[in-house]
C-alpha positions in Angstrom: -36.0 -38.1 -19.4 -36.6 -41.7 -20.2 -34.2 -42.7 -17.4 -36.0 -40.6 -14.9 -39.5 -41.4 -15.9 -39.3 -45.1 -16.7 -35.9 -46.3 -15.5 -35.1 -47.0 -19.1 -31.8 -49.1 -19.0 -31.1 -48.6 -22.7 -31.4 -44.8 -22.3 -29.1 -45.0 -19.3 -26.6 -47.1 -21.2 -26.6 -44.6 -24.1 -26.0 -41.7 -21.6 -23.2 -43.7 -19.9 -21.5 -44.5 -23.2 -21.8 -40.8 -24.3 -20.9 -39.1 -21.1 -18.9 -41.5 -18.9 -15.6 -41.0 -20.8 -16.1 -37.3 -21.0 -16.8 -37.0 -17.3 -13.7 -39.1 -16.5 -11.5 -36.9 -18.8 -12.9 -33.8 -17.0 -12.0 -35.3 -13.7 -8.5 -36.3 -14.9 -7.9 -32.7 -16.2 -8.9 -31.3 -12.8 -6.1 -33.3 -11.1 -7.5 -36.6 -10.0 -5.5 -39.8 -10.5 -6.7 -42.4 -13.0 -8.2 -44.6 -10.3 -9.8 -41.7 -8.4 -11.3 -40.3 -11.7 -12.7 -43.7 -12.6 -14.3 -44.1 -9.2 -15.7 -40.6 -9.2 -17.1 -41.1 -12.7 -18.8 -44.3 -11.6 -20.2 -42.4 -8.7 -21.5 -39.6 -11.0 -23.2 -42.2 -13.2 -24.9 -43.9 -10.2 -26.1 -40.5 -9.1 -27.5 -39.8 -12.6 -29.4 -43.1 -12.4 -30.7 -42.4 -8.9 -31.6 -38.7 -9.5 -32.6 -38.8 -13.1 -36.2 -38.0 -12.0 -34.9 -34.7 -10.6 -33.4 -33.6 -13.9 -35.1 -30.6 -15.5 -34.2 -30.0 -19.1 -35.6 -26.4 -18.8 -32.9 -25.5 -16.3 -29.8 -27.1 -17.9 -28.6 -29.4 -20.6 -27.9 -32.9 -19.4 -24.1 -32.4 -19.9 -24.2 -29.4 -17.7 -26.2 -31.3 -15.1 -23.7 -34.2 -15.2 -20.6 -32.1 -15.0 -22.0 -30.2 -12.1 -22.6 -33.5 -10.3 -19.0 -34.5 -11.2 -17.6 -31.2 -9.9 -19.5 -31.6 -6.6 -18.4 -35.3 -6.2 -14.8 -34.3 -6.8 -15.0 -31.6 -4.1 -16.6 -34.1 -1.7 -13.8 -36.6 -2.5 -11.1 -34.1 -1.9 -12.7 -33.1 1.4 -12.9 -36.7 2.5 -9.2 -37.2 1.7 -8.1 -34.2 3.5 -10.2 -34.7 6.6 -8.6 -37.1 9.1 -10.6 -40.1 10.2 -11.7 -40.0 13.9 -9.5 -42.9 14.8 -6.5 -40.9 13.3 -7.1 -38.0 15.6 -5.3 -37.9 19.0 -7.6 -38.3 21.9 -7.1 -36.9 25.3 -4.7 -34.3 26.5 -1.5 -33.7 24.7 1.6 -35.0 26.4 3.6 -32.5 28.3 6.6 -31.2 26.3 10.0 -32.3 27.6 11.4 -29.9 30.1 14.4 -29.2 27.9 12.1 -28.2 25.1 10.2 -25.8 27.4 13.4 -24.3 28.6 14.8 -23.9 25.0 11.5 -22.2 23.9 11.6 -19.8 26.9 15.2 -19.0 26.1 14.3 -18.4 22.4 11.5 -16.1 23.5 13.8 -14.2 25.7 16.4 -13.8 23.0 13.7 -12.7 20.5 12.3 -10.1 23.0 15.8 -8.8 23.6 16.4 -8.6 19.8 13.1 -6.7 19.3 14.0 -4.3 22.0 17.3 -3.5 20.2 15.6 -2.5 17.0 15.4 1.1 16.0 12.1 2.6 17.4 10.5 3.0 13.9 11.1 -0.7 13.1 10.2 -2.0 16.5 6.8 -0.2 16.4 5.9 -1.7 13.1 7.0 -5.2 14.2 4.9 -4.9 17.3 1.9 -3.8 15.2 2.4 -6.6 12.7 3.2 -9.6 14.9 1.9 -8.7 18.4 -1.0 -6.6 17.3 -1.7 -9.0 14.3 -2.4 -6.0 12.0 -2.0 -6.2 8.2 0.3 -3.9 6.4 -2.7 -1.9 5.2 -4.1 -1.6 8.7 -0.7 -0.4 10.0 -0.6 2.2 7.2 -4.0 3.4 8.3 -3.0 3.5 12.0 0.4 5.2 11.5 -0.2 7.3 8.4 2.9 5.9 6.9 3.0 4.9 3.2 2.5 1.2 2.6 5.9 0.9 0.9 7.7 2.4 3.9 5.9 0.0 6.2 6.9 -3.0 4.1 10.5 -2.0 3.7 10.9 -1.3 7.5 9.3 -4.6 8.5 11.6 -6.4 6.0 14.6 -4.7 7.4 13.5 -5.4 11.0 13.0 -9.1 10.2 16.4 -9.3 8.6 17.9 -7.7 11.7 16.0 -10.0 14.0 17.1 -13.1 12.0 20.7 -11.9 12.1 20.5 -11.3 15.9 19.0 -14.7 16.6 21.5 -16.5 14.4 24.4 -14.6 16.0 23.0 -15.4 19.5 22.6 -19.1 18.6 26.1 -19.2 17.1 27.5 -17.5 20.2 25.7 -19.9 22.6 26.9 -22.9 20.6 30.5 -21.5 20.8 30.2 -21.0 24.6 29.0 -24.6 25.0 31.9 -25.9 23.0 34.3 -23.9 25.1 32.8 -25.2 28.3 33.0 -28.8 27.1 36.6 -28.3 26.0 37.7 -26.8 29.4 
């Protein structure tokens, strides 16, 4: 209260000595590095100095108030770290992909469509619901009336078949290219 009402430096120093190390340990335990925890703790203490006049002892103990500030500052720090700076973002249109990449992607899409068409109808229907219809397994169960376990096992089997078909096709295509280059 003395810090908020009178800007009492002795009271602030006492709070800093008492709570600074505890706030830093809290921040370290939540995953911040030593340097980041130290910086964040300093920021919390500055906020305490600046906002002490807003502290209401009837609403929370000073420790609760400080640790809430620390938690919020940590969240802000993590958001700043994860958010790219504007100069790091690409500006303007994306460059066109290489023609070979476009052709390879079209070929992969064709192979996948062929592999999906070769699935047993019960598996194909569920794959179409899950990946093309973007339905969850529970939504598929509600739509089809099938048990959730049946849906999960059929989708897993279908994905295994698709993976095998795609890997076999790639191996076959690679083998053909090797034969063409040898001949």
